[in-house]
Residue frames as qw, qx, qy, qz and C-alpha x, y, z in Angstrom:
[[0.093, -0.512, -0.712, -0.472, 26.33, 22.10, 0.31],
 [0.153, -0.257, 0.185, -0.936, 24.28, 25.07, 1.45],
 [0.031, -0.284, -0.910, 0.300, 21.88, 23.85, 4.12],
 [0.285, 0.374, 0.237, -0.850, 19.54, 26.77, 3.44],
 [0.408, 0.157, -0.626, -0.646, 18.52, 25.03, 0.21],
 [0.418, -0.171, -0.891, -0.046, 17.10, 22.22, 2.30],
 [0.267, -0.554, -0.653, 0.442, 15.88, 23.93, 5.43],
 [0.121, 0.610, 0.318, 0.715, 13.84, 26.96, 4.50],
 [0.249, -0.566, 0.201, -0.760, 12.57, 27.98, 7.88],
 [0.293, -0.163, -0.863, 0.378, 11.92, 26.89, 11.42],
 [0.407, -0.559, -0.281, -0.665, 8.53, 27.54, 12.98],
 [0.192, 0.046, -0.760, 0.619, 8.11, 27.92, 16.72],
 [0.440, -0.490, -0.427, -0.620, 4.38, 27.52, 17.45],
 [0.759, -0.599, -0.236, -0.102, 4.84, 26.19, 20.98],
 [0.403, 0.437, -0.520, 0.613, 7.35, 27.48, 23.47],
 [0.669, -0.649, -0.105, -0.347, 7.00, 26.64, 27.13],
 [0.051, -0.618, 0.694, -0.366, 8.97, 26.01, 30.29],
 [0.936, -0.189, -0.243, -0.171, 9.41, 22.48, 31.61],
 [0.858, -0.324, -0.123, 0.379, 11.62, 21.56, 34.56],
 [0.254, -0.844, 0.106, 0.460, 13.03, 25.09, 34.49],
 [0.393, -0.185, 0.623, 0.650, 14.16, 24.50, 30.91],
 [0.457, 0.530, -0.028, -0.714, 12.73, 26.39, 27.96],
 [0.525, 0.124, 0.814, 0.216, 11.32, 23.86, 25.48],
 [0.329, 0.523, -0.216, -0.756, 10.65, 24.74, 21.85],
 [0.744, 0.320, 0.586, 0.014, 8.77, 22.86, 19.12],
 [0.022, 0.578, -0.472, -0.665, 10.60, 23.21, 15.82],
 [0.790, 0.447, 0.412, -0.082, 9.11, 22.27, 12.44],
 [0.266, -0.437, 0.565, 0.647, 11.60, 21.86, 9.60],
 [0.659, 0.620, 0.363, -0.225, 10.32, 22.47, 6.09],
 [0.352, -0.252, 0.569, 0.699, 11.66, 22.50, 2.54],
 [0.498, 0.544, -0.064, -0.673, 10.43, 23.87, -0.76],
 [0.723, 0.167, 0.656, 0.137, 9.45, 21.14, -3.24],
 [0.273, -0.016, 0.556, 0.785, 10.07, 21.53, -7.00],
 [0.007, -0.621, -0.687, -0.376, 6.35, 22.29, -7.36],
 [0.030, -0.490, 0.086, -0.867, 6.62, 25.25, -5.00],
 [0.699, -0.565, -0.333, -0.285, 4.81, 23.50, -2.16],
 [0.163, -0.645, 0.585, -0.463, 5.98, 23.64, 1.46],
 [0.850, -0.080, -0.516, -0.075, 6.83, 20.18, 2.77],
 [0.486, -0.694, 0.419, -0.327, 7.35, 19.55, 6.51],
 [0.808, 0.226, -0.542, 0.046, 9.98, 16.83, 6.98],
 [0.527, 0.011, -0.658, 0.538, 10.92, 17.15, 10.64],
 [0.425, -0.742, -0.080, -0.513, 9.49, 18.13, 14.01],
 [0.608, -0.009, -0.622, 0.492, 11.30, 18.19, 17.31],
 [0.453, -0.870, -0.091, -0.169, 10.78, 19.35, 20.88],
 [0.747, 0.152, -0.281, 0.583, 14.12, 20.54, 22.11],
 [0.419, -0.823, -0.163, 0.346, 15.89, 22.78, 24.57],
 [0.337, -0.561, 0.366, 0.662, 18.75, 23.78, 22.31],
 [0.620, 0.718, 0.133, -0.286, 17.71, 25.13, 18.92],
 [0.209, 0.771, -0.557, -0.227, 21.27, 25.29, 17.59],
 [0.336, -0.288, 0.897, 0.021, 22.02, 21.65, 18.38],
 [0.627, 0.395, 0.647, -0.179, 18.84, 20.41, 16.72],
 [0.474, 0.819, -0.099, -0.308, 19.39, 22.65, 13.71],
 [0.007, 0.641, -0.745, -0.185, 22.87, 21.19, 13.36],
 [0.502, -0.023, 0.861, -0.076, 21.53, 17.64, 13.67],
 [0.635, 0.592, 0.456, -0.198, 18.94, 18.14, 10.94],
 [0.375, 0.867, -0.212, -0.250, 21.05, 20.26, 8.62],
 [0.014, 0.617, -0.779, -0.113, 23.98, 17.86, 8.82],
 [0.412, -0.093, 0.901, -0.096, 22.79, 14.33, 9.59],
 [0.630, 0.504, 0.533, -0.256, 19.69, 14.29, 7.42],
 [0.453, 0.810, -0.225, -0.296, 21.32, 16.10, 4.50],
 [0.019, -0.559, 0.821, 0.116, 24.39, 13.86, 4.69],
 [0.531, 0.099, 0.825, -0.165, 22.10, 10.83, 4.98],
 [0.628, 0.674, 0.233, -0.313, 20.26, 12.02, 1.87],
 [0.285, 0.765, -0.527, -0.236, 23.57, 12.40, 0.03],
 [0.309, -0.296, 0.904, -0.020, 24.52, 8.86, 1.09],
 [0.630, 0.366, 0.644, -0.234, 21.24, 7.54, -0.33],
 [0.540, 0.791, -0.054, -0.283, 21.91, 9.36, -3.60],
 [0.229, 0.751, -0.609, -0.109, 25.61, 8.65, -4.09],
 [0.178, -0.338, 0.918, -0.105, 25.95, 5.20, -2.51],
 [0.447, 0.250, 0.828, -0.228, 22.49, 3.73, -3.15],
 [0.015, 0.027, 0.612, 0.790, 21.39, 5.62, -6.26],
 [0.087, 0.556, 0.798, -0.216, 17.87, 6.19, -4.95],
 [0.080, 0.604, 0.414, 0.677, 15.40, 8.60, -6.55],
 [0.037, -0.333, 0.269, -0.903, 14.44, 11.80, -4.76],
 [0.672, -0.380, -0.153, -0.617, 10.99, 10.63, -3.68],
 [0.880, -0.179, -0.425, 0.114, 12.54, 7.51, -2.08],
 [0.456, 0.195, -0.418, 0.761, 15.33, 9.50, -0.42],
 [0.261, -0.394, 0.131, -0.871, 12.83, 11.95, 1.07],
 [0.813, -0.340, -0.299, -0.365, 10.70, 9.09, 2.37],
 [0.796, -0.090, -0.456, 0.388, 13.65, 7.49, 4.18],
 [0.220, 0.272, -0.311, 0.884, 14.73, 10.85, 5.62],
 [0.507, -0.428, -0.067, -0.746, 11.20, 11.45, 6.85],
 [0.864, -0.278, -0.415, -0.068, 11.10, 8.02, 8.54],
 [0.632, 0.006, -0.433, 0.643, 14.34, 8.74, 10.41],
 [0.031, -0.360, 0.158, -0.919, 13.23, 12.24, 11.40],
 [0.691, -0.453, -0.262, -0.499, 10.07, 10.75, 12.96],
 [0.834, -0.240, -0.419, 0.267, 12.22, 8.50, 15.15],
 [0.362, 0.202, -0.288, 0.863, 14.40, 11.45, 16.17],
 [0.348, -0.452, -0.059, -0.819, 11.24, 13.30, 17.11],
 [0.816, -0.395, -0.351, -0.235, 9.89, 10.39, 19.15],
 [0.797, -0.182, -0.347, 0.459, 13.16, 9.82, 21.04],
 [0.128, -0.985, -0.014, -0.114, 13.94, 13.56, 21.35],
 [0.706, -0.487, 0.289, 0.425, 17.67, 12.97, 20.96],
 [0.201, 0.809, -0.370, -0.410, 20.46, 14.24, 18.77],
 [0.292, 0.387, -0.843, -0.234, 21.52, 10.72, 17.81],
 [0.885, -0.097, 0.045, -0.454, 19.92, 7.28, 17.80],
 [0.294, -0.413, 0.862, 0.004, 21.48, 4.03, 18.97],
 [0.359, 0.059, -0.839, -0.404, 20.80, 0.76, 17.18],
 [0.087, -0.279, -0.892, 0.345, 18.84, -0.40, 20.22],
 [0.241, 0.451, 0.310, -0.801, 16.58, 2.66, 20.07],
 [0.393, 0.298, -0.508, -0.706, 15.99, 2.09, 16.37],
 [0.284, -0.071, -0.950, -0.108, 15.07, -1.55, 17.00],
 [0.031, 0.362, 0.729, -0.580, 12.74, -0.55, 19.84],
 [0.340, 0.366, -0.040, -0.866, 10.97, 1.84, 17.49],
 [0.428, 0.109, -0.750, -0.493, 10.24, -1.01, 15.05],
 [0.200, -0.229, -0.920, 0.249, 8.92, -3.13, 17.93],
 [0.154, 0.390, 0.418, -0.806, 6.73, -0.20, 18.97],
 [0.394, 0.252, -0.389, -0.793, 5.35, 0.14, 15.44],
 [0.374, -0.085, -0.902, -0.196, 4.34, -3.53, 15.49],
 [0.105, -0.326, -0.783, 0.520, 2.64, -3.03, 18.86],
 [0.243, 0.438, 0.178, -0.847, 0.67, -0.10, 17.43],
 [0.603, 0.421, 0.678, 0.021, -0.49, -2.21, 14.46],
 [0.161, 0.664, -0.310, -0.661, 1.07, -0.02, 11.79],
 [0.850, 0.458, -0.004, -0.259, 0.55, -1.28, 8.25],
 [0.898, -0.054, 0.280, 0.336, 2.94, -3.82, 6.77],
 [0.575, 0.630, 0.115, 0.509, 4.18, -1.37, 4.12],
 [0.165, -0.925, 0.137, -0.312, 4.77, 1.40, 6.70],
 [0.748, -0.569, 0.332, 0.076, 6.82, -0.91, 8.94],
 [0.857, 0.184, 0.281, 0.392, 8.75, -2.37, 5.99],
 [0.378, 0.800, 0.030, 0.465, 9.62, 1.10, 4.64],
 [0.370, -0.873, 0.245, -0.205, 10.77, 2.23, 8.10],
 [0.875, -0.296, 0.318, 0.213, 12.94, -0.89, 8.47],
 [0.725, 0.464, 0.174, 0.478, 14.59, -0.12, 5.13],
 [0.058, 0.907, -0.092, 0.406, 15.23, 3.46, 6.24],
 [0.653, -0.697, 0.290, -0.054, 16.73, 2.21, 9.53],
 [0.899, -0.009, 0.275, 0.340, 19.01, -0.22, 7.69],
 [0.518, 0.673, 0.076, 0.523, 20.23, 2.51, 5.37],
 [0.212, -0.912, 0.132, -0.326, 20.69, 4.95, 8.26],
 [0.764, -0.558, 0.311, 0.089, 22.76, 2.54, 10.36],
 [0.822, 0.247, 0.224, 0.462, 24.88, 1.72, 7.30],
 [0.232, 0.847, 0.008, 0.478, 25.38, 5.46, 6.81],
 [0.437, -0.826, 0.256, -0.248, 26.45, 5.70, 10.49],
 [0.447, 0.494, -0.735, 0.125, 28.90, 2.78, 9.91],
 [0.272, -0.151, 0.850, -0.425, 27.18, 0.48, 12.39],
 [0.478, 0.007, -0.593, -0.647, 24.98, -1.55, 10.01],
 [0.448, 0.029, 0.725, -0.523, 21.88, -3.22, 11.36],
 [0.335, -0.007, -0.765, -0.550, 19.88, -5.89, 9.53],
 [0.464, 0.050, 0.575, -0.672, 16.28, -6.53, 10.56],
 [0.166, 0.216, 0.937, 0.220, 13.91, -9.27, 9.45],
 [0.384, 0.068, -0.137, -0.911, 10.81, -8.26, 7.54],
 [0.536, 0.189, 0.740, -0.361, 7.51, -10.01, 8.04],
 [0.246, 0.245, 0.802, 0.486, 5.70, -11.53, 5.06],
 [0.265, 0.026, -0.129, -0.955, 3.34, -9.23, 3.24],
 [0.490, 0.268, 0.706, -0.435, -0.29, -10.17, 3.96],
 [0.039, 0.061, 0.768, 0.637, -1.87, -11.59, 0.80],
 [0.313, 0.464, 0.547, -0.622, -5.16, -9.81, 1.16],
 [0.388, 0.527, 0.672, 0.348, -7.70, -9.69, -1.65],
 [0.002, -0.024, -0.133, -0.991, -8.32, -6.47, -3.50],
 [0.178, 0.401, 0.802, -0.406, -11.78, -6.07, -2.04],
 [0.344, 0.782, 0.398, -0.335, -13.22, -3.31, -4.18],
 [0.307, -0.020, 0.457, 0.834, -12.84, -1.94, -7.66],
 [0.374, 0.420, 0.085, -0.823, -14.97, 0.49, -9.58],
 [0.616, 0.387, 0.685, 0.049, -17.46, -1.09, -11.96],
 [0.302, 0.212, 0.491, 0.789, -17.58, 0.03, -15.59],
 [0.113, -0.776, -0.540, -0.306, -20.95, 1.66, -14.84],
 [0.440, -0.794, -0.190, 0.375, -19.51, 3.64, -11.90],
 [0.440, -0.270, 0.301, 0.802, -16.62, 4.93, -14.00],
 [0.153, 0.470, 0.594, 0.634, -19.03, 5.88, -16.80],
 [0.254, -0.858, -0.445, -0.020, -21.12, 7.84, -14.27],
 [0.478, -0.634, 0.010, 0.608, -18.06, 9.70, -12.98],
 [0.343, 0.019, 0.461, 0.818, -17.07, 10.70, -16.51],
 [0.005, 0.636, 0.629, 0.447, -20.62, 11.77, -17.35],
 [0.327, -0.879, -0.348, -0.001, -21.04, 13.99, -14.29],
 [0.548, -0.158, -0.026, 0.821, -17.77, 15.91, -14.56],
 [0.052, 0.826, 0.285, -0.484, -18.36, 19.68, -14.39],
 [0.195, 0.822, -0.308, -0.437, -15.87, 20.67, -17.07],
 [0.841, 0.484, -0.243, -0.019, -14.11, 19.23, -20.11],
 [0.153, 0.653, -0.665, 0.327, -10.87, 19.43, -18.11],
 [0.568, -0.286, 0.647, -0.420, -12.29, 17.19, -15.36],
 [0.913, 0.278, 0.134, -0.265, -13.71, 14.82, -17.98],
 [0.616, 0.628, -0.466, 0.096, -10.29, 14.53, -19.65],
 [0.103, -0.560, 0.725, -0.387, -8.62, 13.77, -16.30],
 [0.716, -0.105, 0.566, -0.394, -11.05, 11.06, -15.20],
 [0.875, 0.442, -0.043, -0.192, -11.11, 9.52, -18.68],
 [0.432, 0.650, -0.603, 0.164, -7.32, 9.33, -18.80],
 [0.357, -0.410, 0.736, -0.405, -7.18, 7.73, -15.34],
 [0.827, 0.095, 0.394, -0.389, -9.79, 5.17, -16.35],
 [0.852, 0.508, -0.080, -0.097, -8.34, 4.15, -19.72],
 [0.413, 0.697, -0.541, 0.226, -4.64, 4.23, -18.83],
 [0.881, -0.394, -0.233, 0.120, -4.32, 2.80, -15.31],
 [0.438, 0.591, -0.306, 0.605, -1.54, 5.33, -14.83],
 [0.548, -0.376, -0.510, 0.546, 0.05, 5.91, -11.43],
 [0.135, -0.921, -0.314, 0.188, -0.73, 9.16, -9.61],
 [0.336, -0.688, 0.258, 0.589, 2.73, 10.72, -9.90],
 [0.400, 0.071, 0.678, 0.613, 3.08, 9.62, -13.53],
 [0.151, 0.774, 0.596, 0.152, -0.24, 11.31, -14.29],
 [0.169, -0.931, -0.108, 0.304, 0.92, 14.63, -12.82],
 [0.412, -0.513, 0.450, 0.605, 4.21, 14.54, -14.75],
 [0.563, 0.441, 0.620, 0.323, 2.59, 14.13, -18.19],
 [0.015, 0.496, -0.169, -0.852, 3.15, 16.79, -20.84],
 [0.671, 0.551, 0.105, -0.485, 1.16, 17.37, -24.00],
 [0.398, 0.621, -0.624, -0.257, 4.05, 16.10, -26.11],
 [0.238, -0.239, 0.929, -0.152, 3.84, 12.73, -24.34],
 [0.665, 0.348, 0.518, -0.409, 0.46, 11.95, -25.97],
 [0.084, -0.149, 0.787, 0.592, 0.63, 10.00, -29.25],
 [0.560, 0.315, 0.274, -0.716, -2.81, 10.82, -30.63],
 [0.554, 0.386, -0.556, -0.485, -2.34, 8.88, -33.86],
 [0.504, 0.098, -0.858, 0.023, -1.71, 5.59, -32.06],
 [0.654, -0.599, -0.142, -0.440, -3.72, 6.37, -28.90],
 [0.810, -0.139, -0.391, 0.414, -0.73, 5.85, -26.64],
 [0.264, -0.945, 0.111, -0.159, 0.99, 7.78, -23.84],
 [0.643, 0.365, -0.478, 0.475, 4.71, 7.97, -23.14],
 [0.648, -0.758, -0.073, -0.004, 5.47, 7.65, -19.42],
 [0.463, 0.639, -0.412, 0.456, 8.84, 9.25, -18.64],
 [0.139, 0.355, -0.690, 0.615, 10.83, 8.24, -15.57],
 [0.748, -0.392, -0.251, -0.473, 8.07, 6.09, -14.14],
 [0.782, -0.531, 0.300, -0.129, 8.51, 3.59, -11.33],
 [0.857, -0.145, 0.323, 0.374, 11.97, 1.98, -11.33],
 [0.087, -0.696, 0.297, 0.649, 13.07, 5.06, -13.32],
 [0.407, 0.128, 0.800, 0.422, 11.78, 3.45, -16.54],
 [0.372, 0.310, -0.196, -0.853, 10.17, 4.94, -19.63],
 [0.286, 0.206, 0.931, 0.097, 7.28, 3.04, -21.19],
 [0.325, -0.019, -0.355, -0.877, 4.37, 3.45, -23.58],
 [0.249, 0.258, 0.864, -0.354, 0.83, 2.56, -22.59],
 [0.020, -0.399, -0.713, -0.576, -2.47, 2.39, -24.43],
 [0.169, 0.220, 0.419, -0.864, -5.37, 4.78, -23.84],
 [0.331, 0.499, 0.800, 0.035, -7.79, 3.86, -26.62],
 [0.179, 0.386, 0.428, 0.797, -9.34, 6.01, -29.34],
 [0.291, -0.798, -0.486, -0.206, -12.21, 7.24, -27.14],
 [0.540, -0.692, -0.120, 0.464, -9.83, 8.64, -24.52],
 [0.478, -0.049, 0.308, 0.821, -7.56, 10.08, -27.20],
 [0.058, 0.616, 0.499, 0.607, -10.48, 12.00, -28.75],
 [0.405, -0.854, -0.322, 0.048, -11.40, 13.53, -25.38],
 [0.581, -0.497, 0.075, 0.640, -7.80, 14.64, -24.85],
 [0.351, 0.268, 0.417, 0.794, -7.64, 16.23, -28.31],
 [0.145, -0.788, -0.449, -0.396, -10.79, 18.21, -27.56],
 [0.548, -0.767, -0.183, 0.279, -9.41, 19.26, -24.15],
 [0.574, -0.246, 0.195, 0.756, -6.04, 20.39, -25.53],
 [0.201, 0.448, 0.440, 0.752, -7.68, 22.44, -28.28],
 [0.297, -0.832, -0.417, -0.214, -10.20, 24.03, -25.91],
 [0.552, -0.789, -0.032, 0.267, -7.54, 25.00, -23.35],
 [0.437, 0.864, -0.216, 0.123, -4.93, 25.93, -25.97],
 [0.753, -0.536, 0.333, 0.186, -2.21, 23.73, -24.56],
 [0.386, 0.761, -0.506, -0.125, 1.23, 23.82, -26.14],
 [0.891, 0.132, -0.433, 0.028, 3.28, 20.64, -26.62],
 [0.418, 0.310, -0.602, 0.605, 5.82, 21.62, -23.94],
 [0.448, -0.452, 0.214, -0.741, 3.07, 22.35, -21.37],
 [0.170, -0.015, 0.927, -0.334, 2.10, 20.00, -18.56],
 [0.179, -0.331, -0.811, -0.448, -1.04, 18.21, -19.65],
 [0.412, -0.745, -0.498, -0.166, -2.92, 19.20, -16.49],
 [0.279, 0.211, -0.355, 0.867, -2.34, 22.24, -14.31],
 [0.073, -0.506, -0.653, 0.559, -4.18, 24.01, -11.50],
 [0.192, 0.781, 0.534, 0.261, -7.00, 26.35, -12.51],
 [0.200, -0.954, -0.132, 0.179, -6.03, 29.44, -10.52],
 [0.256, -0.816, 0.391, 0.340, -2.24, 29.69, -10.84],
 [0.783, 0.553, -0.257, -0.125, -1.64, 27.28, -13.73],
 [0.255, -0.622, 0.735, -0.088, 0.84, 25.34, -11.58],
 [0.400, 0.186, -0.883, -0.162, 1.78, 21.74, -12.26],
 [0.795, -0.354, -0.175, -0.461, -0.92, 19.42, -10.94],
 [0.013, 0.441, -0.833, 0.334, 0.11, 17.40, -7.88],
 [0.336, -0.125, -0.932, -0.044, -1.07, 14.04, -6.46],
 [0.017, 0.339, 0.685, -0.645, -3.06, 15.60, -3.61],
 [0.366, 0.305, -0.105, -0.873, -5.02, 17.73, -6.12],
 [0.459, 0.085, -0.757, -0.457, -5.86, 14.60, -8.09],
 [0.209, -0.207, -0.912, 0.287, -6.98, 12.68, -5.00],
 [0.170, 0.351, 0.418, -0.820, -9.26, 15.57, -4.02],
 [0.428, 0.250, -0.362, -0.789, -10.84, 15.82, -7.48],
 [0.402, -0.022, -0.890, -0.215, -11.54, 12.08, -7.69],
 [0.102, -0.271, -0.811, 0.509, -13.11, 12.09, -4.23],
 [0.271, 0.334, 0.177, -0.885, -15.38, 15.05, -5.06],
 [0.493, 0.184, -0.531, -0.664, -16.68, 13.52, -8.30],
 [0.341, -0.089, -0.936, 0.025, -17.24, 10.11, -6.68],
 [0.038, 0.318, 0.660, -0.680, -19.26, 11.76, -3.93],
 [0.353, 0.270, -0.123, -0.887, -21.31, 13.66, -6.50],
 [0.611, 0.081, -0.612, -0.496, -22.48, 10.42, -8.16],
 [0.735, -0.387, 0.281, -0.480, -23.00, 8.78, -4.74],
 [0.746, 0.249, -0.614, 0.070, -20.45, 5.97, -5.08],
 [0.710, -0.641, 0.137, -0.259, -20.41, 4.21, -1.70],
 [0.915, 0.003, -0.088, 0.394, -16.74, 3.25, -1.80],
 [0.357, -0.764, 0.204, 0.496, -13.47, 4.89, -0.93],
 [0.712, 0.634, 0.198, 0.227, -12.44, 6.24, -4.35],
 [0.331, -0.775, 0.326, 0.429, -8.87, 7.34, -5.02],
 [0.427, 0.693, -0.429, -0.392, -6.71, 7.56, -8.19],
 [0.036, -0.376, 0.922, 0.079, -4.98, 4.20, -7.71],
 [0.581, 0.218, 0.700, -0.354, -8.39, 2.48, -7.61],
 [0.641, 0.640, -0.100, -0.413, -8.76, 3.25, -11.33],
 [0.191, 0.563, -0.795, -0.120, -5.58, 1.23, -11.85],
 [0.330, -0.030, 0.913, -0.237, -7.00, -1.80, -10.04],
 [0.613, 0.473, 0.398, -0.492, -10.25, -1.35, -11.92],
 [0.516, 0.645, -0.402, -0.395, -8.65, -1.26, -15.38],
 [0.043, 0.367, -0.929, -0.020, -6.65, -4.42, -14.69],
 [0.435, 0.172, 0.799, -0.378, -9.83, -6.14, -13.52],
 [0.618, 0.585, 0.179, -0.493, -11.90, -5.05, -16.51],
 [0.366, 0.604, -0.636, -0.310, -9.17, -6.03, -19.00],
 [0.114, -0.207, 0.966, -0.106, -8.89, -9.45, -17.38],
 [0.501, 0.318, 0.676, -0.436, -12.64, -10.04, -17.33],
 [0.608, 0.659, -0.038, -0.441, -12.82, -9.15, -21.02],
 [0.961, 0.178, 0.169, 0.127, -10.19, -11.78, -21.82],
 [0.263, 0.885, -0.375, 0.086, -6.98, -9.69, -22.11],
 [0.850, 0.129, -0.409, 0.306, -3.70, -11.59, -21.86],
 [0.643, -0.686, -0.122, 0.319, -1.59, -11.30, -18.74],
 [0.591, -0.004, 0.180, 0.786, 1.21, -9.85, -20.90],
 [0.051, 0.660, 0.319, 0.679, -1.00, -6.96, -22.04],
 [0.513, -0.819, -0.230, -0.111, -1.98, -6.26, -18.42],
 [0.739, -0.372, -0.008, 0.561, 1.68, -6.41, -17.33],
 [0.425, 0.235, 0.222, 0.846, 2.75, -3.87, -19.95],
 [0.155, -0.741, -0.342, -0.556, -0.23, -1.59, -19.30],
 [0.621, -0.765, -0.169, 0.024, 0.38, -1.59, -15.53],
 [0.257, 0.814, -0.425, 0.302, 4.14, -1.15, -15.97],
 [0.849, -0.481, 0.214, -0.041, 5.05, -4.10, -13.77],
 [0.016, -0.728, 0.670, 0.145, 8.74, -4.96, -13.71],
 [0.057, -0.186, 0.979, 0.066, 8.17, -8.73, -13.53],
 [0.533, -0.172, -0.611, -0.559, 5.36, -10.97, -14.78],
 [0.401, -0.236, -0.820, 0.334, 5.23, -12.49, -11.28],
 [0.060, 0.178, 0.353, -0.917, 3.90, -9.19, -9.95],
 [0.483, 0.037, -0.324, -0.813, 1.06, -9.27, -12.47],
 [0.542, -0.136, -0.819, -0.130, 0.23, -12.89, -11.63],
 [0.241, -0.255, -0.706, 0.615, 0.01, -12.12, -7.91],
 [0.199, 0.147, 0.072, -0.966, -1.98, -8.97, -8.67],
 [0.540, -0.035, -0.532, -0.651, -4.52, -10.87, -10.78],
 [0.510, -0.186, -0.836, 0.081, -4.87, -13.75, -8.33],
 [0.116, -0.207, -0.579, 0.780, -5.68, -11.28, -5.55],
 [0.383, -0.003, -0.161, -0.910, -8.74, -10.09, -7.44],
 [0.487, 0.081, 0.762, -0.420, -11.82, -11.93, -6.11],
 [0.706, 0.489, 0.032, -0.511, -13.60, -11.80, -9.47],
 [0.404, 0.516, -0.732, -0.184, -10.76, -13.84, -11.02],
 [0.159, -0.143, 0.936, -0.280, -11.19, -16.57, -8.41],
 [0.590, 0.334, 0.504, -0.535, -14.95, -16.68, -8.98],
 [0.601, 0.585, -0.293, -0.459, -14.53, -16.71, -12.76],
 [0.248, 0.418, -0.872, -0.053, -12.05, -19.59, -12.67],
 [0.323, 0.005, 0.859, -0.397, -14.22, -21.59, -10.28],
 [0.654, 0.435, 0.281, -0.551, -17.35, -21.23, -12.40],
 [0.523, 0.580, -0.516, -0.352, -15.37, -22.33, -15.45],
 [0.373, 0.339, -0.862, 0.051, -13.91, -25.50, -13.91],
 [0.506, -0.193, 0.603, -0.586, -16.39, -26.52, -11.20],
 [0.001, 0.019, 0.982, 0.190, -17.48, -30.19, -11.62],
 [0.563, -0.160, -0.279, -0.761, -21.10, -31.04, -12.48],
 [0.047, -0.057, 0.928, -0.365, -22.24, -33.03, -9.47],
 [0.390, 0.410, 0.641, -0.518, -25.93, -32.31, -9.91]]
């Protein structure tokens, strides 16, 4: 495999002498399918050729192992490769022993990294040591069962929709609100995925590599029809693209847009695309929707995930308590 397809260029912003040895900072980048430049490795080293060989061979071969032996999707493979490259950078070595990998996990705990970050790194380490034929199994701590502290109210979402600058922005926020779609799924939508007659959306290759259909409601469907006609979208086009270059919309663009509109209407919460997902589940539940409807709408693999998700919502606990609390007075 041609390594140039994976490593597009090395950048040398810092070059300095240390202990009579020339040290160089190397950033490794790759071109994403969307045309963006993604940095996936950084090292300080004395020997450019050795580090280049390490990245071009070990990480690419590790990625191939994750594809051929584990069947992981690209986004998951890239995440594991990134986790391992961070450890290489920290240790500043061409190879990593099992002891060094374990020490890195201990260090992450000492630095109070999030549970999900540590768990994902542990999984990457386990895969990497299996790839190196010296498998290592590490225990994972229990996920903290924290409550979902904040969701957007129906009034806050209505305000965000009302104060959008353009029909395009209105269509985007409305779709987020009514669908509960994941960020990446949103960006991958094409016009042909919208079933206007039944007010549904086809999600292709969603989480767990599954296709599914979700509801969006007649109100959302009408906004999308108006948007598609105004912007003359063809059925094979991506539903949303960038304004300037008409490129496929990406998750960072969506996060930025949501943040800007939330600030405009003075919402005093951290607002991000996934919060619309939590909010829709909450509003459906409070309006009496069945757990099976919420499961299908959220695209959960197991009903147990939906049960845990619902029980972590504080409004559900309050609602149940008020319904069943005894009458002592």
